mmCIF file of the N, C-alpha and C atoms, coordinates in Angstrom:
data_MODEL
# 
_entry.id   MODEL 
# 
loop_
_atom_site.group_PDB 
_atom_site.id 
_atom_site.type_symbol 
_atom_site.label_atom_id 
_atom_site.label_alt_id 
_atom_site.label_comp_id 
_atom_site.label_asym_id 
_atom_site.label_entity_id 
_atom_site.label_seq_id 
_atom_site.pdbx_PDB_ins_code 
_atom_site.Cartn_x 
_atom_site.Cartn_y 
_atom_site.Cartn_z 
_atom_site.occupancy 
_atom_site.B_iso_or_equiv 
_atom_site.pdbx_formal_charge 
_atom_site.auth_seq_id 
_atom_site.auth_comp_id 
_atom_site.auth_asym_id 
_atom_site.auth_atom_id 
_atom_site.pdbx_PDB_model_num 
ATOM 1   N N  . MET A 1 1  ? -145.415 -169.299 -49.244 1.00 0.00 ? 1  MET A N  1 
ATOM 2   C CA . MET A 1 1  ? -146.595 -170.143 -49.213 1.00 0.00 ? 1  MET A CA 1 
ATOM 3   C C  . MET A 1 1  ? -146.154 -171.566 -48.900 1.00 0.00 ? 1  MET A C  1 
ATOM 4   N N  . HIS A 1 2  ? -146.938 -172.249 -48.081 1.00 0.00 ? 2  HIS A N  1 
ATOM 5   C CA . HIS A 1 2  ? -146.642 -173.628 -47.700 1.00 0.00 ? 2  HIS A CA 1 
ATOM 6   C C  . HIS A 1 2  ? -147.824 -174.523 -48.044 1.00 0.00 ? 2  HIS A C  1 
ATOM 7   N N  . ILE A 1 3  ? -147.516 -175.791 -48.298 1.00 0.00 ? 3  ILE A N  1 
ATOM 8   C CA . ILE A 1 3  ? -148.541 -176.790 -48.568 1.00 0.00 ? 3  ILE A CA 1 
ATOM 9   C C  . ILE A 1 3  ? -148.577 -177.751 -47.388 1.00 0.00 ? 3  ILE A C  1 
ATOM 10  N N  . LYS A 1 4  ? -149.748 -177.899 -46.795 1.00 0.00 ? 4  LYS A N  1 
ATOM 11  C CA . LYS A 1 4  ? -149.922 -178.817 -45.670 1.00 0.00 ? 4  LYS A CA 1 
ATOM 12  C C  . LYS A 1 4  ? -149.563 -180.237 -46.114 1.00 0.00 ? 4  LYS A C  1 
ATOM 13  N N  . SER A 1 5  ? -149.011 -181.026 -45.203 1.00 0.00 ? 5  SER A N  1 
ATOM 14  C CA . SER A 1 5  ? -148.663 -182.415 -45.518 1.00 0.00 ? 5  SER A CA 1 
ATOM 15  C C  . SER A 1 5  ? -149.869 -183.143 -46.101 1.00 0.00 ? 5  SER A C  1 
ATOM 16  N N  . LEU A 1 6  ? -149.602 -183.959 -47.111 1.00 0.00 ? 6  LEU A N  1 
ATOM 17  C CA . LEU A 1 6  ? -150.680 -184.677 -47.787 1.00 0.00 ? 6  LEU A CA 1 
ATOM 18  C C  . LEU A 1 6  ? -151.236 -185.805 -46.930 1.00 0.00 ? 6  LEU A C  1 
ATOM 19  N N  . ARG A 1 7  ? -152.537 -186.034 -47.061 1.00 0.00 ? 7  ARG A N  1 
ATOM 20  C CA . ARG A 1 7  ? -153.162 -187.204 -46.441 1.00 0.00 ? 7  ARG A CA 1 
ATOM 21  C C  . ARG A 1 7  ? -152.632 -188.462 -47.132 1.00 0.00 ? 7  ARG A C  1 
ATOM 22  N N  . GLY A 1 8  ? -152.740 -189.581 -46.465 1.00 0.00 ? 8  GLY A N  1 
ATOM 23  C CA . GLY A 1 8  ? -152.253 -190.848 -47.004 1.00 0.00 ? 8  GLY A CA 1 
ATOM 24  C C  . GLY A 1 8  ? -152.888 -191.235 -48.324 1.00 0.00 ? 8  GLY A C  1 
ATOM 25  N N  . ASP A 1 9  ? -154.197 -190.986 -48.473 1.00 0.00 ? 9  ASP A N  1 
ATOM 26  C CA . ASP A 1 9  ? -154.870 -191.343 -49.725 1.00 0.00 ? 9  ASP A CA 1 
ATOM 27  C C  . ASP A 1 9  ? -154.362 -190.507 -50.896 1.00 0.00 ? 9  ASP A C  1 
ATOM 28  N N  . LEU A 1 10 ? -153.979 -189.262 -50.631 1.00 0.00 ? 10 LEU A N  1 
ATOM 29  C CA . LEU A 1 10 ? -153.440 -188.417 -51.695 1.00 0.00 ? 10 LEU A CA 1 
ATOM 30  C C  . LEU A 1 10 ? -152.041 -188.868 -52.097 1.00 0.00 ? 10 LEU A C  1 
ATOM 31  N N  . GLU A 1 11 ? -151.226 -189.242 -51.116 1.00 0.00 ? 11 GLU A N  1 
ATOM 32  C CA . GLU A 1 11 ? -149.897 -189.777 -51.423 1.00 0.00 ? 11 GLU A CA 1 
ATOM 33  C C  . GLU A 1 11 ? -150.021 -191.060 -52.240 1.00 0.00 ? 11 GLU A C  1 
ATOM 34  N N  . ALA A 1 12 ? -150.985 -191.912 -51.884 1.00 0.00 ? 12 ALA A N  1 
ATOM 35  C CA . ALA A 1 12 ? -151.211 -193.158 -52.625 1.00 0.00 ? 12 ALA A CA 1 
ATOM 36  C C  . ALA A 1 12 ? -151.637 -192.862 -54.063 1.00 0.00 ? 12 ALA A C  1 
ATOM 37  N N  . TYR A 1 13 ? -152.490 -191.858 -54.257 1.00 0.00 ? 13 TYR A N  1 
ATOM 38  C CA . TYR A 1 13 ? -152.932 -191.477 -55.603 1.00 0.00 ? 13 TYR A CA 1 
ATOM 39  C C  . TYR A 1 13 ? -151.734 -191.065 -56.453 1.00 0.00 ? 13 TYR A C  1 
ATOM 40  N N  . LEU A 1 14 ? -150.841 -190.262 -55.875 1.00 0.00 ? 14 LEU A N  1 
ATOM 41  C CA . LEU A 1 14 ? -149.650 -189.835 -56.613 1.00 0.00 ? 14 LEU A CA 1 
ATOM 42  C C  . LEU A 1 14 ? -148.806 -191.033 -57.022 1.00 0.00 ? 14 LEU A C  1 
ATOM 43  N N  . ARG A 1 15 ? -148.601 -191.969 -56.100 1.00 0.00 ? 15 ARG A N  1 
ATOM 44  C CA . ARG A 1 15 ? -147.802 -193.166 -56.413 1.00 0.00 ? 15 ARG A CA 1 
ATOM 45  C C  . ARG A 1 15 ? -148.473 -194.008 -57.499 1.00 0.00 ? 15 ARG A C  1 
ATOM 46  N N  . GLU A 1 16 ? -149.772 -194.235 -57.366 1.00 0.00 ? 16 GLU A N  1 
ATOM 47  C CA . GLU A 1 16 ? -150.509 -195.072 -58.325 1.00 0.00 ? 16 GLU A CA 1 
ATOM 48  C C  . GLU A 1 16 ? -150.491 -194.507 -59.736 1.00 0.00 ? 16 GLU A C  1 
ATOM 49  N N  . HIS A 1 17 ? -150.431 -193.192 -59.845 1.00 0.00 ? 17 HIS A N  1 
ATOM 50  C CA . HIS A 1 17 ? -150.459 -192.540 -61.154 1.00 0.00 ? 17 HIS A CA 1 
ATOM 51  C C  . HIS A 1 17 ? -149.085 -192.014 -61.577 1.00 0.00 ? 17 HIS A C  1 
ATOM 52  N N  . ASN A 1 18 ? -148.046 -192.447 -60.878 1.00 0.00 ? 18 ASN A N  1 
ATOM 53  C CA . ASN A 1 18 ? -146.663 -192.037 -61.190 1.00 0.00 ? 18 ASN A CA 1 
ATOM 54  C C  . ASN A 1 18 ? -146.513 -190.519 -61.274 1.00 0.00 ? 18 ASN A C  1 
ATOM 55  N N  . LEU A 1 19 ? -147.077 -189.829 -60.288 1.00 0.00 ? 19 LEU A N  1 
ATOM 56  C CA . LEU A 1 19 ? -147.066 -188.367 -60.279 1.00 0.00 ? 19 LEU A CA 1 
ATOM 57  C C  . LEU A 1 19 ? -146.218 -187.772 -59.158 1.00 0.00 ? 19 LEU A C  1 
ATOM 58  N N  . THR A 1 20 ? -145.533 -188.592 -58.396 1.00 0.00 ? 20 THR A N  1 
ATOM 59  C CA . THR A 1 20 ? -144.801 -188.083 -57.234 1.00 0.00 ? 20 THR A CA 1 
ATOM 60  C C  . THR A 1 20 ? -143.765 -187.039 -57.629 1.00 0.00 ? 20 THR A C  1 
ATOM 61  N N  . LYS A 1 21 ? -142.957 -187.310 -58.645 1.00 0.00 ? 21 LYS A N  1 
ATOM 62  C CA . LYS A 1 21 ? -141.929 -186.347 -59.068 1.00 0.00 ? 21 LYS A CA 1 
ATOM 63  C C  . LYS A 1 21 ? -142.561 -185.074 -59.620 1.00 0.00 ? 21 LYS A C  1 
ATOM 64  N N  . LYS A 1 22 ? -143.632 -185.225 -60.380 1.00 0.00 ? 22 LYS A N  1 
ATOM 65  C CA . LYS A 1 22 ? -144.314 -184.045 -60.926 1.00 0.00 ? 22 LYS A CA 1 
ATOM 66  C C  . LYS A 1 22 ? -144.900 -183.200 -59.802 1.00 0.00 ? 22 LYS A C  1 
ATOM 67  N N  . PHE A 1 23 ? -145.451 -183.866 -58.777 1.00 0.00 ? 23 PHE A N  1 
ATOM 68  C CA . PHE A 1 23 ? -145.992 -183.116 -57.650 1.00 0.00 ? 23 PHE A CA 1 
ATOM 69  C C  . PHE A 1 23 ? -144.883 -182.377 -56.913 1.00 0.00 ? 23 PHE A C  1 
ATOM 70  N N  . GLU A 1 24 ? -143.759 -183.026 -56.675 1.00 0.00 ? 24 GLU A N  1 
ATOM 71  C CA . GLU A 1 24 ? -142.658 -182.373 -55.963 1.00 0.00 ? 24 GLU A CA 1 
ATOM 72  C C  . GLU A 1 24 ? -142.173 -181.139 -56.720 1.00 0.00 ? 24 GLU A C  1 
ATOM 73  N N  . LYS A 1 25 ? -142.090 -181.239 -58.042 1.00 0.00 ? 25 LYS A N  1 
ATOM 74  C CA . LYS A 1 25 ? -141.679 -180.091 -58.856 1.00 0.00 ? 25 LYS A CA 1 
ATOM 75  C C  . LYS A 1 25 ? -142.713 -178.965 -58.759 1.00 0.00 ? 25 LYS A C  1 
ATOM 76  N N  . ALA A 1 26 ? -143.996 -179.317 -58.905 1.00 0.00 ? 26 ALA A N  1 
ATOM 77  C CA . ALA A 1 26 ? -145.061 -178.311 -58.825 1.00 0.00 ? 26 ALA A CA 1 
ATOM 78  C C  . ALA A 1 26 ? -145.117 -177.693 -57.433 1.00 0.00 ? 26 ALA A C  1 
ATOM 79  N N  . LYS A 1 27 ? -144.889 -178.508 -56.408 1.00 0.00 ? 27 LYS A N  1 
ATOM 80  C CA . LYS A 1 27 ? -144.904 -178.015 -55.029 1.00 0.00 ? 27 LYS A CA 1 
ATOM 81  C C  . LYS A 1 27 ? -143.827 -176.956 -54.822 1.00 0.00 ? 27 LYS A C  1 
ATOM 82  N N  . LYS A 1 28 ? -142.623 -177.212 -55.317 1.00 0.00 ? 28 LYS A N  1 
ATOM 83  C CA . LYS A 1 28 ? -141.534 -176.230 -55.183 1.00 0.00 ? 28 LYS A CA 1 
ATOM 84  C C  . LYS A 1 28 ? -141.880 -174.933 -55.903 1.00 0.00 ? 28 LYS A C  1 
ATOM 85  N N  . LEU A 1 29 ? -142.415 -175.060 -57.118 1.00 0.00 ? 29 LEU A N  1 
ATOM 86  C CA . LEU A 1 29 ? -142.821 -173.862 -57.856 1.00 0.00 ? 29 LEU A CA 1 
ATOM 87  C C  . LEU A 1 29 ? -143.885 -173.090 -57.085 1.00 0.00 ? 29 LEU A C  1 
ATOM 88  N N  . PHE A 1 30 ? -144.894 -173.812 -56.589 1.00 0.00 ? 30 PHE A N  1 
ATOM 89  C CA . PHE A 1 30 ? -145.997 -173.174 -55.873 1.00 0.00 ? 30 PHE A CA 1 
ATOM 90  C C  . PHE A 1 30 ? -145.509 -172.472 -54.616 1.00 0.00 ? 30 PHE A C  1 
ATOM 91  N N  . GLU A 1 31 ? -144.636 -173.123 -53.857 1.00 0.00 ? 31 GLU A N  1 
ATOM 92  C CA . GLU A 1 31 ? -144.154 -172.529 -52.610 1.00 0.00 ? 31 GLU A CA 1 
ATOM 93  C C  . GLU A 1 31 ? -143.323 -171.274 -52.866 1.00 0.00 ? 31 GLU A C  1 
ATOM 94  N N  . ASN A 1 32 ? -142.657 -171.202 -54.013 1.00 0.00 ? 32 ASN A N  1 
ATOM 95  C CA . ASN A 1 32 ? -141.881 -170.007 -54.359 1.00 0.00 ? 32 ASN A CA 1 
ATOM 96  C C  . ASN A 1 32 ? -142.732 -168.927 -55.013 1.00 0.00 ? 32 ASN A C  1 
ATOM 97  N N  . ASN A 1 33 ? -143.716 -169.345 -55.811 1.00 0.00 ? 33 ASN A N  1 
ATOM 98  C CA . ASN A 1 33 ? -144.580 -168.403 -56.514 1.00 0.00 ? 33 ASN A CA 1 
ATOM 99  C C  . ASN A 1 33 ? -145.890 -169.114 -56.866 1.00 0.00 ? 33 ASN A C  1 
ATOM 100 N N  . PRO A 1 34 ? -146.936 -168.952 -56.041 1.00 0.00 ? 34 PRO A N  1 
ATOM 101 C CA . PRO A 1 34 ? -148.198 -169.658 -56.287 1.00 0.00 ? 34 PRO A CA 1 
ATOM 102 C C  . PRO A 1 34 ? -148.814 -169.392 -57.661 1.00 0.00 ? 34 PRO A C  1 
ATOM 103 N N  . PHE A 1 35 ? -148.413 -168.315 -58.302 1.00 0.00 ? 35 PHE A N  1 
ATOM 104 C CA . PHE A 1 35 ? -148.973 -167.991 -59.609 1.00 0.00 ? 35 PHE A CA 1 
ATOM 105 C C  . PHE A 1 35 ? -147.941 -168.104 -60.723 1.00 0.00 ? 35 PHE A C  1 
ATOM 106 N N  . HIS A 1 36 ? -146.970 -169.000 -60.532 1.00 0.00 ? 36 HIS A N  1 
ATOM 107 C CA . HIS A 1 36 ? -145.994 -169.275 -61.589 1.00 0.00 ? 36 HIS A CA 1 
ATOM 108 C C  . HIS A 1 36 ? -146.768 -169.684 -62.846 1.00 0.00 ? 36 HIS A C  1 
ATOM 109 N N  . PRO A 1 37 ? -146.405 -169.155 -64.009 1.00 0.00 ? 37 PRO A N  1 
ATOM 110 C CA . PRO A 1 37 ? -147.177 -169.424 -65.229 1.00 0.00 ? 37 PRO A CA 1 
ATOM 111 C C  . PRO A 1 37 ? -147.381 -170.906 -65.552 1.00 0.00 ? 37 PRO A C  1 
ATOM 112 N N  . SER A 1 38 ? -146.404 -171.748 -65.266 1.00 0.00 ? 38 SER A N  1 
ATOM 113 C CA . SER A 1 38 ? -146.553 -173.163 -65.623 1.00 0.00 ? 38 SER A CA 1 
ATOM 114 C C  . SER A 1 38 ? -147.562 -173.890 -64.737 1.00 0.00 ? 38 SER A C  1 
ATOM 115 N N  . LEU A 1 39 ? -147.901 -173.319 -63.582 1.00 0.00 ? 39 LEU A N  1 
ATOM 116 C CA . LEU A 1 39 ? -148.881 -173.949 -62.693 1.00 0.00 ? 39 LEU A CA 1 
ATOM 117 C C  . LEU A 1 39 ? -150.317 -173.684 -63.125 1.00 0.00 ? 39 LEU A C  1 
ATOM 118 N N  . ASN A 1 40 ? -150.516 -172.589 -63.841 1.00 0.00 ? 40 ASN A N  1 
ATOM 119 C CA . ASN A 1 40 ? -151.861 -172.195 -64.264 1.00 0.00 ? 40 ASN A CA 1 
ATOM 120 C C  . ASN A 1 40 ? -152.841 -172.211 -63.083 1.00 0.00 ? 40 ASN A C  1 
ATOM 121 N N  . THR A 1 41 ? -152.431 -171.607 -61.980 1.00 0.00 ? 41 THR A N  1 
ATOM 122 C CA . THR A 1 41 ? -153.265 -171.546 -60.775 1.00 0.00 ? 41 THR A CA 1 
ATOM 123 C C  . THR A 1 41 ? -154.527 -170.742 -61.076 1.00 0.00 ? 41 THR A C  1 
ATOM 124 N N  . GLU A 1 42 ? -155.672 -171.294 -60.667 1.00 0.00 ? 42 GLU A N  1 
ATOM 125 C CA . GLU A 1 42 ? -156.925 -170.595 -60.947 1.00 0.00 ? 42 GLU A CA 1 
ATOM 126 C C  . GLU A 1 42 ? -157.958 -170.839 -59.857 1.00 0.00 ? 42 GLU A C  1 
ATOM 127 N N  . LEU A 1 43 ? -158.834 -169.866 -59.708 1.00 0.00 ? 43 LEU A N  1 
ATOM 128 C CA . LEU A 1 43 ? -159.987 -169.961 -58.815 1.00 0.00 ? 43 LEU A CA 1 
ATOM 129 C C  . LEU A 1 43 ? -161.101 -170.653 -59.589 1.00 0.00 ? 43 LEU A C  1 
ATOM 130 N N  . LEU A 1 44 ? -161.620 -171.738 -59.033 1.00 0.00 ? 44 LEU A N  1 
ATOM 131 C CA . LEU A 1 44 ? -162.628 -172.525 -59.736 1.00 0.00 ? 44 LEU A CA 1 
ATOM 132 C C  . LEU A 1 44 ? -164.031 -171.969 -59.517 1.00 0.00 ? 44 LEU A C  1 
ATOM 133 N N  . GLU A 1 45 ? -164.903 -172.283 -60.446 1.00 0.00 ? 45 GLU A N  1 
ATOM 134 C CA . GLU A 1 45 ? -166.316 -171.901 -60.345 1.00 0.00 ? 45 GLU A CA 1 
ATOM 135 C C  . GLU A 1 45 ? -167.054 -172.896 -59.460 1.00 0.00 ? 45 GLU A C  1 
ATOM 136 N N  . PRO A 1 46 ? -168.025 -172.481 -58.687 1.00 0.00 ? 46 PRO A N  1 
ATOM 137 C CA . PRO A 1 46 ? -168.403 -171.099 -58.406 1.00 0.00 ? 46 PRO A CA 1 
ATOM 138 C C  . PRO A 1 46 ? -167.368 -170.428 -57.504 1.00 0.00 ? 46 PRO A C  1 
ATOM 139 N N  . LYS A 1 47 ? -166.986 -169.238 -57.862 1.00 0.00 ? 47 LYS A N  1 
ATOM 140 C CA . LYS A 1 47 ? -165.880 -168.540 -57.205 1.00 0.00 ? 47 LYS A CA 1 
ATOM 141 C C  . LYS A 1 47 ? -166.106 -168.283 -55.721 1.00 0.00 ? 47 LYS A C  1 
ATOM 142 N N  . GLU A 1 48 ? -167.343 -168.159 -55.298 1.00 0.00 ? 48 GLU A N  1 
ATOM 143 C CA . GLU A 1 48 ? -167.610 -167.873 -53.879 1.00 0.00 ? 48 GLU A CA 1 
ATOM 144 C C  . GLU A 1 48 ? -167.225 -169.036 -52.965 1.00 0.00 ? 48 GLU A C  1 
ATOM 145 N N  . ARG A 1 49 ? -166.982 -170.223 -53.520 1.00 0.00 ? 49 ARG A N  1 
ATOM 146 C CA . ARG A 1 49 ? -166.558 -171.367 -52.702 1.00 0.00 ? 49 ARG A CA 1 
ATOM 147 C C  . ARG A 1 49 ? -165.070 -171.310 -52.367 1.00 0.00 ? 49 ARG A C  1 
ATOM 148 N N  . LEU A 1 50 ? -164.313 -170.456 -53.065 1.00 0.00 ? 50 LEU A N  1 
ATOM 149 C CA . LEU A 1 50 ? -162.882 -170.248 -52.811 1.00 0.00 ? 50 LEU A CA 1 
ATOM 150 C C  . LEU A 1 50 ? -162.068 -171.543 -52.905 1.00 0.00 ? 50 LEU A C  1 
ATOM 151 N N  . ILE A 1 51 ? -162.349 -172.317 -53.945 1.00 0.00 ? 51 ILE A N  1 
ATOM 152 C CA . ILE A 1 51 ? -161.593 -173.536 -54.233 1.00 0.00 ? 51 ILE A CA 1 
ATOM 153 C C  . ILE A 1 51 ? -160.726 -173.254 -55.455 1.00 0.00 ? 51 ILE A C  1 
ATOM 154 N N  . TYR A 1 52 ? -159.452 -173.621 -55.351 1.00 0.00 ? 52 TYR A N  1 
ATOM 155 C CA . TYR A 1 52 ? -158.465 -173.315 -56.379 1.00 0.00 ? 52 TYR A CA 1 
ATOM 156 C C  . TYR A 1 52 ? -157.853 -174.592 -56.938 1.00 0.00 ? 52 TYR A C  1 
ATOM 157 N N  . SER A 1 53 ? -157.132 -174.439 -58.046 1.00 0.00 ? 53 SER A N  1 
ATOM 158 C CA . SER A 1 53 ? -156.381 -175.570 -58.585 1.00 0.00 ? 53 SER A CA 1 
ATOM 159 C C  . SER A 1 53 ? -155.069 -175.086 -59.182 1.00 0.00 ? 53 SER A C  1 
ATOM 160 N N  . PHE A 1 54 ? -154.108 -176.017 -59.253 1.00 0.00 ? 54 PHE A N  1 
ATOM 161 C CA . PHE A 1 54 ? -152.895 -175.785 -60.033 1.00 0.00 ? 54 PHE A CA 1 
ATOM 162 C C  . PHE A 1 54 ? -152.537 -177.071 -60.755 1.00 0.00 ? 54 PHE A C  1 
ATOM 163 N N  . ARG A 1 55 ? -151.797 -176.935 -61.852 1.00 0.00 ? 55 ARG A N  1 
ATOM 164 C CA . ARG A 1 55 ? -151.440 -178.070 -62.691 1.00 0.00 ? 55 ARG A CA 1 
ATOM 165 C C  . ARG A 1 55 ? -150.254 -178.845 -62.149 1.00 0.00 ? 55 ARG A C  1 
ATOM 166 N N  . LEU A 1 56 ? -150.360 -180.175 -62.250 1.00 0.00 ? 56 LEU A N  1 
ATOM 167 C CA . LEU A 1 56 ? -149.188 -181.031 -62.078 1.00 0.00 ? 56 LEU A CA 1 
ATOM 168 C C  . LEU A 1 56 ? -148.578 -181.279 -63.451 1.00 0.00 ? 56 LEU A C  1 
ATOM 169 N N  . ASP A 1 57 ? -149.431 -181.452 -64.429 1.00 0.00 ? 57 ASP A N  1 
ATOM 170 C CA . ASP A 1 57 ? -149.044 -181.578 -65.833 1.00 0.00 ? 57 ASP A CA 1 
ATOM 171 C C  . ASP A 1 57 ? -150.286 -181.245 -66.653 1.00 0.00 ? 57 ASP A C  1 
ATOM 172 N N  . LYS A 1 58 ? -150.262 -181.532 -67.943 1.00 0.00 ? 58 LYS A N  1 
ATOM 173 C CA . LYS A 1 58 ? -151.413 -181.174 -68.780 1.00 0.00 ? 58 LYS A CA 1 
ATOM 174 C C  . LYS A 1 58 ? -152.668 -181.969 -68.431 1.00 0.00 ? 58 LYS A C  1 
ATOM 175 N N  . LYS A 1 59 ? -152.486 -183.139 -67.800 1.00 0.00 ? 59 LYS A N  1 
ATOM 176 C CA . LYS A 1 59 ? -153.619 -184.011 -67.517 1.00 0.00 ? 59 LYS A CA 1 
ATOM 177 C C  . LYS A 1 59 ? -154.137 -183.906 -66.082 1.00 0.00 ? 59 LYS A C  1 
ATOM 178 N N  . TYR A 1 60 ? -153.251 -183.709 -65.112 1.00 0.00 ? 60 TYR A N  1 
ATOM 179 C CA . TYR A 1 60 ? -153.629 -183.767 -63.699 1.00 0.00 ? 60 TYR A CA 1 
ATOM 180 C C  . TYR A 1 60 ? -153.519 -182.415 -63.006 1.00 0.00 ? 60 TYR A C  1 
ATOM 181 N N  . ARG A 1 61 ? -154.466 -182.193 -62.073 1.00 0.00 ? 61 ARG A N  1 
ATOM 182 C CA . ARG A 1 61 ? -154.505 -180.952 -61.310 1.00 0.00 ? 61 ARG A CA 1 
ATOM 183 C C  . ARG A 1 61 ? -154.621 -181.259 -59.827 1.00 0.00 ? 61 ARG A C  1 
ATOM 184 N N  . ALA A 1 62 ? -154.100 -180.352 -59.022 1.00 0.00 ? 62 ALA A N  1 
ATOM 185 C CA . ALA A 1 62 ? -154.271 -180.401 -57.566 1.00 0.00 ? 62 ALA A CA 1 
ATOM 186 C C  . ALA A 1 62 ? -155.348 -179.385 -57.211 1.00 0.00 ? 62 ALA A C  1 
ATOM 187 N N  . ILE A 1 63 ? -156.365 -179.828 -56.499 1.00 0.00 ? 63 ILE A N  1 
ATOM 188 C CA . ILE A 1 63 ? -157.449 -178.951 -56.049 1.00 0.00 ? 63 ILE A CA 1 
ATOM 189 C C  . ILE A 1 63 ? -157.162 -178.606 -54.591 1.00 0.00 ? 63 ILE A C  1 
ATOM 190 N N  . PHE A 1 64 ? -157.210 -177.313 -54.256 1.00 0.00 ? 64 PHE A N  1 
ATOM 191 C CA . PHE A 1 64 ? -156.811 -176.907 -52.907 1.00 0.00 ? 64 PHE A CA 1 
ATOM 192 C C  . PHE A 1 64 ? -157.653 -175.773 -52.366 1.00 0.00 ? 64 PHE A C  1 
ATOM 193 N N  . ILE A 1 65 ? -157.536 -175.605 -51.040 1.00 0.00 ? 65 ILE A N  1 
ATOM 194 C CA . ILE A 1 65 ? -158.168 -174.492 -50.335 1.00 0.00 ? 65 ILE A CA 1 
ATOM 195 C C  . ILE A 1 65 ? -157.105 -173.799 -49.490 1.00 0.00 ? 65 ILE A C  1 
ATOM 196 N N  . TYR A 1 66 ? -157.322 -172.534 -49.215 1.00 0.00 ? 66 TYR A N  1 
ATOM 197 C CA . TYR A 1 66 ? -156.440 -171.802 -48.306 1.00 0.00 ? 66 TYR A CA 1 
ATOM 198 C C  . TYR A 1 66 ? -156.870 -172.075 -46.876 1.00 0.00 ? 66 TYR A C  1 
ATOM 199 N N  . ILE A 1 67 ? -155.919 -172.465 -46.034 1.00 0.00 ? 67 ILE A N  1 
ATOM 200 C CA . ILE A 1 67 ? -156.174 -172.626 -44.602 1.00 0.00 ? 67 ILE A CA 1 
ATOM 201 C C  . ILE A 1 67 ? -156.008 -171.274 -43.923 1.00 0.00 ? 67 ILE A C  1 
ATOM 202 N N  . ASP A 1 68 ? -154.983 -170.551 -44.325 1.00 0.00 ? 68 ASP A N  1 
ATOM 203 C CA . ASP A 1 68 ? -154.759 -169.167 -43.903 1.00 0.00 ? 68 ASP A CA 1 
ATOM 204 C C  . ASP A 1 68 ? -153.939 -168.499 -44.999 1.00 0.00 ? 68 ASP A C  1 
ATOM 205 N N  . THR A 1 69 ? -153.424 -167.319 -44.747 1.00 0.00 ? 69 THR A N  1 
ATOM 206 C CA . THR A 1 69 ? -152.739 -166.567 -45.798 1.00 0.00 ? 69 THR A CA 1 
ATOM 207 C C  . THR A 1 69 ? -151.405 -167.166 -46.229 1.00 0.00 ? 69 THR A C  1 
ATOM 208 N N  . SER A 1 70 ? -150.872 -168.114 -45.452 1.00 0.00 ? 70 SER A N  1 
ATOM 209 C CA . SER A 1 70 ? -149.575 -168.689 -45.813 1.00 0.00 ? 70 SER A CA 1 
ATOM 210 C C  . SER A 1 70 ? -149.595 -170.212 -45.958 1.00 0.00 ? 70 SER A C  1 
ATOM 211 N N  . MET A 1 71 ? -150.786 -170.827 -45.901 1.00 0.00 ? 71 MET A N  1 
ATOM 212 C CA . MET A 1 71 ? -150.869 -172.296 -45.950 1.00 0.00 ? 71 MET A CA 1 
ATOM 213 C C  . MET A 1 71 ? -152.082 -172.736 -46.758 1.00 0.00 ? 71 MET A C  1 
ATOM 214 N N  . ILE A 1 72 ? -151.848 -173.737 -47.633 1.00 0.00 ? 72 ILE A N  1 
ATOM 215 C CA . ILE A 1 72 ? -152.961 -174.350 -48.354 1.00 0.00 ? 72 ILE A CA 1 
ATOM 216 C C  . ILE A 1 72 ? -153.042 -175.826 -47.991 1.00 0.00 ? 72 ILE A C  1 
ATOM 217 N N  . GLU A 1 73 ? -154.212 -176.405 -48.263 1.00 0.00 ? 73 GLU A N  1 
ATOM 218 C CA . GLU A 1 73 ? -154.389 -177.846 -48.111 1.00 0.00 ? 73 GLU A CA 1 
ATOM 219 C C  . GLU A 1 73 ? -154.920 -178.402 -49.423 1.00 0.00 ? 73 GLU A C  1 
ATOM 220 N N  . ILE A 1 74 ? -154.230 -179.391 -49.961 1.00 0.00 ? 74 ILE A N  1 
ATOM 221 C CA . ILE A 1 74 ? -154.711 -180.064 -51.162 1.00 0.00 ? 74 ILE A CA 1 
ATOM 222 C C  . ILE A 1 74 ? -155.787 -181.046 -50.726 1.00 0.00 ? 74 ILE A C  1 
ATOM 223 N N  . VAL A 1 75 ? -156.940 -180.956 -51.366 1.00 0.00 ? 75 VAL A N  1 
ATOM 224 C CA . VAL A 1 75 ? -158.061 -181.814 -50.984 1.00 0.00 ? 75 VAL A CA 1 
ATOM 225 C C  . VAL A 1 75 ? -158.237 -182.991 -51.927 1.00 0.00 ? 75 VAL A C  1 
ATOM 226 N N  . VAL A 1 76 ? -157.778 -182.858 -53.169 1.00 0.00 ? 76 VAL A N  1 
ATOM 227 C CA . VAL A 1 76 ? -157.901 -183.951 -54.134 1.00 0.00 ? 76 VAL A CA 1 
ATOM 228 C C  . VAL A 1 76 ? -156.995 -183.671 -55.332 1.00 0.00 ? 76 VAL A C  1 
ATOM 229 N N  . PHE A 1 77 ? -156.571 -184.741 -55.985 1.00 0.00 ? 77 PHE A N  1 
ATOM 230 C CA . PHE A 1 77 ? -155.921 -184.650 -57.289 1.00 0.00 ? 77 PHE A CA 1 
ATOM 231 C C  . PHE A 1 77 ? -156.926 -185.165 -58.300 1.00 0.00 ? 77 PHE A C  1 
ATOM 232 N N  . THR A 1 78 ? -157.023 -184.505 -59.446 1.00 0.00 ? 78 THR A N  1 
ATOM 233 C CA . THR A 1 78 ? -158.007 -184.918 -60.443 1.00 0.00 ? 78 THR A CA 1 
ATOM 234 C C  . THR A 1 78 ? -157.382 -185.044 -61.818 1.00 0.00 ? 78 THR A C  1 
ATOM 235 N N  . ASN A 1 79 ? -158.020 -185.892 -62.614 1.00 0.00 ? 79 ASN A N  1 
ATOM 236 C CA . ASN A 1 79 ? -157.714 -185.972 -64.030 1.00 0.00 ? 79 ASN A CA 1 
ATOM 237 C C  . ASN A 1 79 ? -158.528 -184.857 -64.674 1.00 0.00 ? 79 ASN A C  1 
ATOM 238 N N  . HIS A 1 80 ? -157.855 -183.870 -65.198 1.00 0.00 ? 80 HIS A N  1 
ATOM 239 C CA . HIS A 1 80 ? -158.497 -182.655 -65.696 1.00 0.00 ? 80 HIS A CA 1 
ATOM 240 C C  . HIS A 1 80 ? -159.465 -182.926 -66.850 1.00 0.00 ? 80 HIS A C  1 
ATOM 241 N N  . TYR A 1 81 ? -159.284 -184.019 -67.557 1.00 0.00 ? 81 TYR A N  1 
ATOM 242 C CA . TYR A 1 81 ? -160.075 -184.243 -68.768 1.00 0.00 ? 81 TYR A CA 1 
ATOM 243 C C  . TYR A 1 81 ? -161.099 -185.354 -68.655 1.00 0.00 ? 81 TYR A C  1 
ATOM 244 N N  . LYS A 1 82 ? -161.378 -185.837 -67.454 1.00 0.00 ? 82 LYS A N  1 
ATOM 245 C CA . LYS A 1 82 ? -162.429 -186.853 -67.296 1.00 0.00 ? 82 LYS A CA 1 
ATOM 246 C C  . LYS A 1 82 ? -163.749 -186.194 -67.035 1.00 0.00 ? 82 LYS A C  1 
# 
C-alpha cells in the first residue's frame, strides 16, 4: 500500500502541530500493514462514503480515501477529540 504525496497544507498542518515524526512512523506502519493494530484503521460512518481513518497518536487521525487498490490519499488530519 502506498500513500500519495501530501498536499502543502497537510504538510504545514503536521509541522504546526509537531506531528511530522509521528506521521512518518504511522506512514511506514500503514504501508507495510494498513490494519496494524496501533493504527486503529477504520471505515467511518456513513460507511457508503468509503472514507477511512488511521491514528497518528491518541489525539490525531489521518482521514483518507482509496484512489485504487494500492494507493490512498490523505484528505485531512483531524483532532479526534474536538
